[in-house]
N, C-alpha and C positions, 0 to 999 in steps of 0.2 A: 192380567192381560185384558185390555179393553175389548169389549164385544164389538163385532163387526156390524154395527147398526147403520141405518141410513144417515142419521145425524153425524156419526163418526166420519163417514166418507164425505159428507157435505162440508164439515169443518176442515177436513184434510184438503179438500179441493180449494177452499177459500184461502188456506195458508199457502198452498202451492201457487195459486194465482197471484197472490201478493209477492211471491218470490220470482215471478216471471216465468214459472215452469208451466206453460199453458197446456202442453200436450198431456203432462201428468195430471194437471187439474181436470182436464176433460175426462180422463179415465176415472178419476175419483167421483166426479159428478154422475157419470153414467152408472157407476157401481151404486151410488146413492139411489138413483132412479130404479135400478133393478130391485133393490130391497124395499123401496116404497114408491111405487109408480104413480101415486095420486097426490104427492106433495108438490105444489106448484113451484116452491122455492128452488128445488133442484133443477127444474127445467129452466127457470129464470137465469140461474148462474151458469148453466150449460150454454144457454144462448149467448150470454155475455162473453164467455171464454171462446166460443166458436167465432164470434164476431171479431175478437182480438186476433184470432189466427187467420182471419180473412175467409173463413168458411161461411159465407153470408147466407147462402140458401139453407144450409143446415141450421144456422142461427135462427132464421125465420121460423122453421119448423118447431124448434125448441120453444121460442117465445109464444108461438100460436098455441102450443099445448099448455103452456103455463097460463095463458089467457083463458083457455077453456076451463082450467081447474080453478082459477080465481079471477073472475072478470073485473074485480075491483082493485087489483094490484097495480098501483101507480107506476112502479118502476118497470113492470112488464110492458105496459103500453109505451113508456118512454124508450126502453131498450129496443123494442120492435120498431118504433118510429125512427130511431137512429140508424138501424140496419137498413130500413127502406130508403132512408136518405142516402146511404152509401151506394145502394143499388140504383139510385136515381129514380126511384118510384115515389115521386114527390106527392102525388095525390094520396097514396096509401100512408105515407109518413105524416101528412097533415092531419089525416083522419085519426091516426094514433095519438098525436099530440093534443088534438081537440078533445078526444075521449078522456085523456089524462086530466085536462083542465076541467071537464065536466065532473069528474070524480073529486078533484080538489082545485077550486078556482085560484088558490094561492100557491100552486106548484110552479115555481119560477123556471125550472128546467124545461118544462113543456113549452113555455113562451119562448125560451131561447131556441128550442128546436123549431118552433114555428117561424121564428125570425130567419133561421138558416134556410128553411124551405122557401120562404117568400124571396129571400135574397137570391137563391138559385133560379127562381122563376123570373127574376128581374123586376119584381114588384117591390121597389125600395120603400115605398110609402108604408105598405103593410109590414115590411121587415123592420122598419124603424119603430113602428107602433109596438110590435111584438118584443123587440129588444128593450124598448123603454119600459114596458111592463115588467120584464124580467129584472131589470135594474131597480125598478121601484120596489119590487118584492124582496130583492136581495142586493142591496146597495154595496155590500162588501165584496161581491164577486168581481174579481179582475177580469175573468173570462167574459161575463156579460157586458161589462163596461167596454172592453176591448172590441167586442163584436159590434156594439152600438157605434163606437167611434169610427170603426172601419167603414160601416155603411154610410155614416154621415160624411166621411171623407170622400167617398165615392160620389156623394151628392154635392160635393164641393161646398159643404156647409161648415167645414173646418179649415182653417188657414194652414198653409204649408209649415209655418213656424210651430203651430200647435201640434201638427202631425209629428214633426221632428222631436218636439218635447215629449210627446206621448211615447214615441218609439224609444227614446232614451230611457224613460221610466220603465218601459216594458223590458228593455234589455237588462236593466238592473235586476228586475224581478226574475227574469230568465236565469241570470247568473246565480241568484240565490237558490232557485229551484235546482239548478245543476249541482251546486255544492251540497244540497240536501239529498242528492241522488234521485230526485223526481224528474227523470229525463223526459218522460213522455209529456208531462205538463210543460216543461221548459221548451220542448220542441214546438209545441203549439204556439207559444209566445214568439219564439224566434221566426217561425214561418209566417206568422201574421205581420211581424215587423218587416220582413222582407217584402210582403205584399203591399203594406202601407207605404214603405219607402224603399223602392227597388234600387235607389242610388246610395243606400247606407252600407258602407264597407263593413262597419262593426256588426250590423245585423247578419250579413251573409257569413262573416268570419266566425261569429259566435255560434251560428247554426252549424257550421262545419265542425267546430270544436265539440259541440254538444253531441252531434251525431257520432263522432269518434268515441267519446266517453260512454255514450249509451251502448255502442257496440262492445266496448271493452267490458262494461258491466255485465252484459248478457253472456259474454264469453267466460267471465269469471264464475258466474253462477253455474254454467254448464260444466266447466272444468272441475268444480268442487262437488259435483254430483257423482257419487261412486256407482250409481246404477245407470249412468247415462248410456254406456255402450249396450247394456242389456235392453234398455227401453227402445233404443233406435232399432236394434235388430228385430225386436218383437213387432214394432210398427211395420217394418219392411215385410216380415213374414205374414202378418195378419192380412195384409192387402193382396198378397200374392202367394197363397199357400201351395200352389202347384210348381213354383219355380225354386230352384236350388238357392239357398241363402247366400252362398258365395257369389253367384251370378247377380243376385239383387244388390248385394253390397258393391260389386264392381260397377254396376250400372249407376248406382247412386253416386259413387266416386266420380264417374265420368261426367255426370250431369252437374255436380257441384263445381267441377273444374272446366266446364265447357268453354269458358271465355279465357282460360289461361293460354298463353303461348305454348308451343310444343315443348320448348326447353324448360319452361316453368312447370309444365305438367309432368315432365320426366323427373324433375327434382322432387316434386311432391310424391311421385310414385315411389321413389327410393325411400323417402321418409316414412310413408305409410306402410309399405309392404316389406321393405328390407330393414326398417328401423335404423337407418343411417343416412348420411349425406352421400350424394353421388360423387364418385371419384372424378378428378379433372378430366374433362373431355367427354365424359359419359353422357351428359345432357345433350350436347351437340350431336354425338353419334346416334343416340336413340331418337332424337328429333328427325334426323334424316330417315331413319327406319319408318317413322310414322308417315312422313311425306311420301315415301316410296310405296308404302302399303295402304295408305289412305285410311288407316284405322288405329285408334288408340286402344280399343278393346283388345285387339290382337296383341298389343304390347303388354297389357296386363296379363294375358294368358302366358306370354313368354316369361314374365317375371314369376308367375305362380309355379311354373315348371322348373325354375332354377333350383339347384341343390341348396343354395343359400336360403331361399324361401322355405323349402321343405325342412331344412334344419331348424328354422324359426318355429314352424308348426310343431315340430317334435319337442322343442325346448319349452315353448309357452302354451301349447295346446291350441287346437283349432278354434275353440270358442273365444279364448282370450285374444287371439290374433284378429278374428273377425270383429270383435269389439273395438280393438285399437284402430282398425281401418275405418270403422263406422264413425268413431269419435273424430278421427282426423278430417274426414270430409264434412262432417257436421259442423265442426268449428270453422272450416273454410267457408261453408255456405252461410253461416251466421255472420261471419266477418264481412261478407259482401252485400248484406241486406240493404244497407243505406249507401252503397257505393255510388250509384248514378247521381243521387241528390248531393252527396259530398263533393263529387267532381264538378257538378254544376255550380256549387258554392265557390269552389276555388276559381273557376273560370270567370265568374262574375266579379270576384274580388280582384282578380288580375286585370280585368277591364277597368276597374275603378282605381287601382293602385298598381300601375305597370312595373314600378321599381321595387315592389315588395317580393324580393327573391325568395324569402322564407316559404312563401306559398308554393312556389315551384318545387322546392324540396319536399314539402309536405304532400303535395299532389303526386310527386314522383314516388315517394315511399308508399302512398296509398295504392297507386297503380302497380308498384312492384309486388306488394303483398298480395294483390289480386291476380298476379300472374301475367299482367300486361307489361312485360319488361320493355318492349320497344317503345311504348308510349312513355314509360317512366324515364327512359334515357333522354328522350326529347325534352321532358320537363327539366331534368338535371342540366342539360345543355343550355336550356333557356335561362336557367338561374345563373350559370357561368357567364353567359352573354351579358346579362344585366350587370354582373360584377365587373366585366370589362368596360362597360359603358360608365360605370361609377368611377373607374380609374380615369377615364377620359374627362370626366367632369371634376376631377381632383377630389372626389369623395372617397379618400383612401381608407379611412377607418371602416366605412361600410363595405368597401370591396374586400378588406381583410376578413371581416366577419363572414362574408359570403364564401371566401376560400376556406375558412376554418370549418364552416358548416359542411362543405364538400368533403373535407378530410374525415369529419365525424361520421358521415353517412356512407361514403363509398371510397375508403382510403386506397383500395387496390385498383380503382378505375381512373388512374392518373391521366389517361388519354382524354378524359372528359374535362378535367380541371386545369391541365397544364397551360391552356391558352391564357387563363387568368394569371397564372404564375409568371408567364412571360411579360404580361402587361405590368405587373407589380415590380418585377426585377428591372425592367426598362425604366421604371420610375424611381429607381434607386432604393427600393424597399426590400432588399434581400434579407436584412436582419429581422424586419417586421414579419416577412413571410416565414422565416424559420421559427419565429416565436409562435406562429400558428401551430407548427408541428410540435413544438415543446408543450404547448398548452393542451393539445388534443391527446398526445400519446404519453405525456407525463413520464418521460424517461424509460418507457418500456422497451426492453431490448428487442422485443418482437417487432418493433416498428423501425429499428435502425436501418433496415434495407430501404425504407422509403426516403430517408435522407440521401442514401447512395443513388437511388434512382433519380432523384431530383438533380443531384450533382451531374450525373451522366447526361441527363436531358439538357441541362444548362450548357454543358460543354459542347454538345452537338449544335446548340444554337449560338455558339461562339461567345457565351458569357463565362469566360474562363475564370476570372477573379471570383465571380459569384459561385462557380462550381467548387473552387477551393474553399470558400467560406462554408459551403454546405458540408463538405467532407470534414473540415476541422471542427464543425459544430459538435460532432459526436464526442470529441476529446474533452469537451467542457461539460458534458452531461454525466452526472454520477450514475454508475451502473446500479441497477436494482439490487444486485448482489451486495454492493457496498452499503446500500440503504438497509437491507435486511440485517447485515452484520452489525452496523452501527446501532440500530434500534435494539437488537438483542443484547448487545454489550451495555447499552445505556440502561436497559431494564434491570441489569444485574450489577450496576455500579462499576462497570469495567470501562466505561467511556462516557463522554458527555455528548448528547444529541443536540446538533445545531438546529433548533426548531425554526429558525428564520429561513433556513434553506428551503426553497419551494419544492425540492424533491421529496421532502418529508410530508408534504400535504397530499400526496397522491393516494388513491385508494389501492390498498394492497390486498391481493387475493390470497386467501388462506391456503388453497391447494398449491399455488405457485411457490409459496414460501416452504411448504412441506416438502415439495419435490426438490427445491434448492438444497435445504439442509440434509435431506436424505442422501443426496448425491455428493455433498461436499464435506459433511461433518466427519472428523477423524476421532472417533471416540476411543477412550481407554476404558475397557470394561473389565472390572475385577469381580470375580465370583468367589465369595467367601467359602463356598463348598469345595473349591479346587484351587486354593491359594498356592501360588508357586513362588520361586525365588525372584523371578522378574516382577511379579506383583508386589512383593515385599520391598524391592528396591524402588519401584515407582511410588509407593506410599511414603517411604522414608524421604525420598527426594522432595516430595510435595509437602512434607511436614505433617503427615497424617500417621495415626497409629491404629493398629487393629483393635487395641483395647478400647479406644473411644467408640469405635463402631460396635463393639460388644455391648457397651453401655447404651448406645442409641437404640440398638435392636432389641434390648431387653424389654419385655412387656410386663415385668413384675410390678407389684403394687408400690414398693418403697421408692423406687427412683422417681416416679411421677409425683409421689407425695413430697419428696424432697424438693423437686423442681418448683412446685407450686408454693411451697413454704418460703422459698427464696424471695418471692414477690409479695410476701405478706398474706398469702392465702393459706388458711388453716383448714385441715380436713373437716368438713361438716359431718355431723352424725347422720348416717344413712337412716331414713325412715324404716321402722321395723318391718320385716318380712318383704322388703323390696329387693328383688334380685338385681345386683349392680351390673353395669355393662361389662362385657367380656374383657375389654382392654382398658386399663387405667387412664390411658391418654384420652379415650372417649369420655370418661367420667370427668376428667379435668376440663374438657371442652364445655360440657354441660354446666359444670360448677362455676367456671371462671371466664368462659368465652375465649380461651386461648389453648393452643397446643404447645407443649414444652419439649425441649431437646437441648443437648449440649452441643457446643461448637466442635466439629470434628477436628479442628486445628488446635484450639486453645483449651477446650474442655469447659469453657464458660457456659453457665446455664442461661438459656435464651427462651423467649416465648414468641409466639406468632399468632396473628389472627388474619393471615393472608393465605388463602387456599384456592387452588384451581382444579377443575375437573377435566381430565383428558381421557381419551379412549384407551382401553386395554383389552386383553383377551385372557380369560373369558369375562373378566369384570372390569369396570371402570377403575381408573387410578386417580388418587388424590395426591396433588403436589403441594406441600406446605412450604412456603417460602420463609426462610430464616436469614437474618443478617447478623453474622458473627464477624470473625476476622475477614471472611469473604461471604458473599451470598451463596447459600446452598439450599437444596430442596430435599425435604424428607418425603419419601414416597410411601403411600399405603395402598393396599389393594387386596388381591386374592379373594377368596370367597367371603371372608368375614371382616376384612379390614386390617390384616396384619401389616406390620412395618416390613416393607419389602426391599427398600434400598435408599441410597443417598445419591443425589446428582450434584456435582460441583461445576458450574458453568465455566469458571476461569480455566480449569484444567480439562474441560470436556470429559470429565471422568464420571462413570457410573459404577457405583459399588453395589453389587447385588448381595443381599443378606443370606444368612444360612438357611438350610432346610428347603422346603418346597417354595419358599418365597421367591427364589431365583427364577422360578418358572413363570412368574406373573409380571415381570418387568424386563424391558429390553430397550434398545436404542430407538425403536419406532415410537415408544411412548415419549421419549425426549424430543424427537422430531415434531411430534404433535404439540408438545409444550412450546417449543420454539415458534412454530407456525402460528399458534394461537396468540401468544404474547406479541409477536411482531405485527400481525395483521390487525390487532386491536390495541396497538401500542398507546394511542392517545387515551383511551379509556383505562388501560392498565396503569398508566402514569397517574391518573386521577385516583384510581383505586389504591395504589401503593401509598399515596400521600394522605389518604383518609384513615381515620381511626374508627369511625362509626361503622358498625357491621350489623347485618341482619343474619341471625343464626339460622342455618338452613340445613335440614336433613335431605339426603338424596336417597330415593327408593325407586324400585321398579324399572331399572335400566338393564336388567339381566333376565335371561329366559327361564331360569330355574325356579319353579313355584315353591319348591322346598326351602330354598334359601330366602325367598321372598317372605315366607311366613316365619321361618326360624331366625333369620338374621336381620330382618328389616322391620317387620311388624312388631317384633318383640321390643325393639328400640322405641317405637312410638308408644307402646303400652307402658313402658318404663316412665316416659314423660307424663303420661296420663296419671299414673299412680302417684307421681311426684306432684301432680296438679300444676304443672308448668307447661303443658303442651301448647297452650295458646300463646306462648312467647316465641314460638318457632315457626319458620316458614318451611315449605316442603316443595322440592322439585321431584315430579313424578314422571318416570319414563313410560315407554310403550308396553311394559310388562307389569301392569297393575292388575294382578289377578283378582284381587278383591278391592273394591273402591275404598280408599281411606276416608272419603267424605261419608260413606255409609257406615264404615266400621267405627270411626272416631268423630262423632258429631261435635265433640268438644273443640275441634280445630276450626277456626274461622275460615269460611270458604275462600275468601280473598287472599288467604295465606298459602294457597295451594296453586302451583303452576304446573300445568301438564305439558309434557313433551312426548306426545303419542308416537311421533315419527322417529324418536331416538331409541334405538335398540342396540345394546352392546352385544357382540362386537361388530355388528353389521353396518351401523351408521356412526359417524363421529359425533362428538358432543359440543361442536362449535357453538350452536345456538345457546346451549346451557352456559358455556364459558362466557359468551357475550353478556348474558343476563347477570352473571356473577360480577363482572368487572364494571358494568354500567350501573348497577344498582347496589353495589357494596355488600354482597353476600359473603358469608363465611360458611362454606359447605363442608359437610362431614357425614360419615356413616355412624350409626349407633345400633348396637346389638347387645342383648343380654344372652343370646343363644339358649334361652330357656322359655319354653312356651307354657304360660300359666293358663289355668282353667278359664280365667276371666277373658283373656284374649280369644281363646278358642270358642268360648260361648258367644262372644261378639260375632265371630265368623259364622257360627251356626245360626244364630237368630237373624243376622243380616241376610244370609242365604235364603232362609225360609221366606223372609219378607220380599225378596226379589224374585220369587217364583210365582207363576200364575196359580190361581186357585184351582184351575182345571188340572194342572200338573200335580199339585199337592194332593188333590183328591184321587188321582190315578195311582200315585205311589201308596197312599193310605189303603186303597182297596187291594192292591197287590199284597201289601203287608198283612192284611187281615185274611187273605185267601190262602196264603202259602206258608209252609214251613218245611225245611229251612229255606231262607233266601240267601244265596251265596253270591257274593260279588267277586268276579274274576277279572283281573287286569290283563289286558293285551298290550304287548310291546312289540313294535315292528321296526324300531330303529336303535341301533347300538345296544350292546349287552342283552342280546335276544336269547331267550330260552329256545334253542333250535328245534326241539321236538315238541313245542308247545301245542300245536294243533292236535297231534295224536294224544299227547299227554292230557290236555284239558278235556278232550272228548272222552277219554277213558275214565277220568275222574268223575265227570258228570254221569256217564252211563252207569257206573258202579254205584254212585250215590242214589241214583234213581231207582235202583232195585230195592233199596231199603227205605227210601223216602219218596214215594210216588207223588207227594204233594210239593216236591221241590220246585223252586223257581231260580233262574239264573239271570244275573245282571252283569253284562259285559261292560267293563270300564276301560277308558283309554284317554286319549288327548281331549282336553276341554278347551272351551273358547271364552275369551274375555269380552267379546263383543266389539273389539277394536280392530279385528283383523280385516285387511283388505284383500284384493284379489291376489296380490303378490306374496301373501303370507305363506310360510312353509307349513302352517298348521293344516292346510287342506290336504296336502300330500300325505302328511302323517295320519290324518283321519281316514283317508281313502285306504291306506295300507293296512291300518288296524281293522277297518271294517271288512276288508278282503280276508284277513286272517280269521275274524269272527265268523264270517260266512262259511269258511272251510270247516270250522269247528261245528257250526250248527248243522251242516250237511252230514256230519258223522254222528249225530245224536238223534234219538227218537223225536219225531215232529210234535208229539203231544207235550213235550216238556216246554213250559212257558219260558220264553227268552226275551229279555229286555236289554236295550242298549243305551248306555250313557256316553258312548263314544261320540264326540262332537257336541255334547251337551254344554251348556254354559257352566262356568265354575260354580255358580250358585246351585244349579240343578244337580251337579255332580256331588256337592256336599250333601244335599237332601237324599240322593240315592244312597250314599254311604251311611248316612244316619239311620236308614231304615232297612238295612240288611242285617243278617244274623252273624255273618262272618265273611272273611275275605281270603282270597289267594292273591298275593301282590308281589310285584318286583321290588327289590330293595331300592334305596335312593329316594328320589323325589316321588316315586310311586306310593310311598307311605304317607304322604302329606294328607290326603283325604281320608284313607281308610283307618290308619293307625293314629295319626296325630290329631286331626280335627274330629273325626267321628269316634275315635277311641274304641275301635272294635277289635275283637280277637281275630287272629288269622294266621296264615302260614305264609312265610316270606322266603323267596328264593332269589339268588343273585350269584354273580360269578364268584368262584372260590377266592380269588385274590382280594375281593372286597368284603367277603363275609366276616373275617376276623376284625377288620377295621370298623365295620358299620354295625357290629352286633349290639353295641350299647344303645343305638338308636331304637332298636327293635324290642329289646328284652328288658330295659331298665327305664326308670324315670329320670335319668340324667338330663335329658333335654326336653321332656314333656311331663308336666305335673300330673301325678296320679295315672300314669300310663298303664293301661291293661296290656300286659306283654303279649306279643305275638311269638309264634314258634319260628325260629330261624333254621332252615335246612343246613346241616353242618357242611363245612367246606369240603370234608372228605367224601361227601356224597355228590359233589359237583365236579364235572369235568370241563375245564375251560377250553375254548376252541377259538383262537384268533379274535379275542375280544368278546365273543359270545360264549355260550356254555350249553351243556347237556345235563339233564337230570332225570332220574327215574321217577315217573309219575306216581308210582306206588308209595314212595316215601312221603310225598305230599298228601296223597289220599289217606294214608294211615293217620297223619296228624290232623287232617280235616275231620275225619271220623271221630277222633277223640274229643275235639271241640264240640261237635254237634251233639254227641252223647251227653255232654254236660250242660246243654242248653235245653230249655223247654219253651214251648210256644208262648207261655205267659210272661217271659222276661224279655221279649223282643219289642222293638219299636222305640224310637227316640224322638219322633216328630211331635211337637206340641202345637 
């Protein structure tokens, strides 16, 4: 852990300042000053960031203090002079710049500052001399040259043609800076261009564009800051400690939206406080309320008192709701920072180019986003007026573009753009007009009502033939449902897609396709666990046999050996002492780059290197596409990668395999497969036609840490032992409990792609699917289901390296002071030991009688460091800590108690390495204590699980050289609705036996 030094905070502040996070940078600089109040540099940078925030008086104080601490610091005098210049204290500014020149006569920036001062004073002669000196000292500076040219132009020493040429060059430089993301520097050039040539349309337009992009960049930075809400609330409370935070937040919301119209204010109120859009008519209704009561604050109070808002508070928590409200108004406030200047640019551009209707649309959108709806409508109407004038001038193509733009921006506000429709129809352009609808809405059935509304409007205006044309237009548009079906069939060799049809060029939304197939697909689902006569008839009619499915589902060694042999692949000799993958099909993928299967129709042996990842529950599902007599998909999934079923598109038939496999696949998986393939069909088509593949392992997409270590990391360790791991790519999901970059440095870092936001089953895997088909990946899972010492040593050493020295020292001191140290796991969700509070307290109290030097470490939910505010981890941790507190309250206060609940995964490993024994829940609770740390302990779990999971606990079947733990027998457990009860004395007796065989000399594992 890096120490909190002045230098640390100074560097942190500089980094935050570069990112545009000025408020946060100010806090860091002040912390640096607090730790080292005599270093001038911290005051200098504080002055700089205060000036950027417009806190000019405070900036002067900071710079003055920096000057006192180091009178020879050039940039301190320069910065102070620039602040005085902004405050219009020109005499003070000149003194600062002259002092800087005395310190360093070749300091070009000071001469530039002098030039600005003399220019403001109207002394152009001195200004020119200062600027010329700056250019002489730094001839490469565009800023210095530009300032000189500007003042020369004001002296009429430069011709109009030269000014135009200079502006054009400067505009190009501004565009380059904008593309590089240096918006502040670009804005300086654009603003000076507008001053030099106020009649330049390009200068004013590019300035408006840059202002928009600058605003968007600031919004992006803010939205990506996970601490934004917290920081905003802290700032509010710090300046008003005596006022309730919710009142401060409401006042800030009111201030940020002060220029919004009442209706726009209401809409934002719904979004910020109720987390939804206003229902139809609500904005108008509540705007009347505001007008009648003359207060917006009163309306916020009304909203806060609604049951809906109170339900939101209950669901998300007071703090999170306050953060969301704060973020909402903050983003609005930032979005409006450059609004007056942007609108002024639009107005000047329209003065210069009256027929440039695009600007009216842009201006309207800017005003609309700023809540100035009435003004926005006037701009939209002006754009349509220009469109009508273009028709009168027979500039039809431009008029159609104007109409198309109106459809894109405000499709439902037809009363605004129908005047232009009448003009176009009267000019005989009904078909061209309808083409605008086709191009904008791209066959979307959600837009069909707009064709109908146009037809009705035209009929009312007595354009009956054109009304008929509008209605009949729909009959010629392919329905999206037809497009979906056609693409799906084309992807499975059941139809040919007409790629020349413009309907197939539209952007297809994955959610819309999923909903369509969910509602319309008529699946035939056959479960091999419950095969009946009707199922047998269906299989027979389709030409399928149960025997073939038995062969496909078989995971034995010999079938896959035979499959590979058919394609000339002979079983390689496995390197000695390397545990092979659980499933032979996985080993074949590693050895050959293909998965093998027989055709369910003909029995022909096939191979495939086409795989897709789709969501499943509780694990992701892999769909391997084969082409036999027909296209079919072999589905694998479950906890370890079992073969779970076959899907045949032509029959819309899903065959679920025997055993528990049937629990892990359903029609929702196939709906996802259809949605993904259809929405990405162009990339899928390219993927299917390519043979080149990037072999890619998928890890970390599921919540269970036990299976992450047991069933995913073991696969990577297998590749390492084979010395082929650097041939594989890795897709890593949001549950990467231990970083594979840290565990396996053999893997090239650019071969690892993280999907931290993808967590099965809570999010879909669409982003992963797109990467697969766009970059030709062949994805699969790989597991040996056997944890070797080498892998577990990697985890141990990596964990130690990723803990602070302070933490390691604390654990070491605890270990040296106490014996025995017992780690006790708390579980507060599912499969709970119902009487664990009383039971654990009793165990501790009785142990303390015999072992007064006892120490207790409570263990529970751990953190990866990737959790955000919405993570369920926090509620788990809170619940487990509450249980721990109840236990602590029932034991003597002098017993040392430590908590690993909510610790990082690395810290949790270290805690487990340095205890003497543990009391753990079965299942994933064993990952740290038994599997990684290999400590003795006592394990309890529901009776129904005890027999099935006993081998995990008492044998080395899944962990090399396992030190067995004691499993409480199932006949001593009483199951109760998924939870269970257990007599603490039974656990206590086993714990006592273990302690009696331990001595203080054989404890400790941290090296």
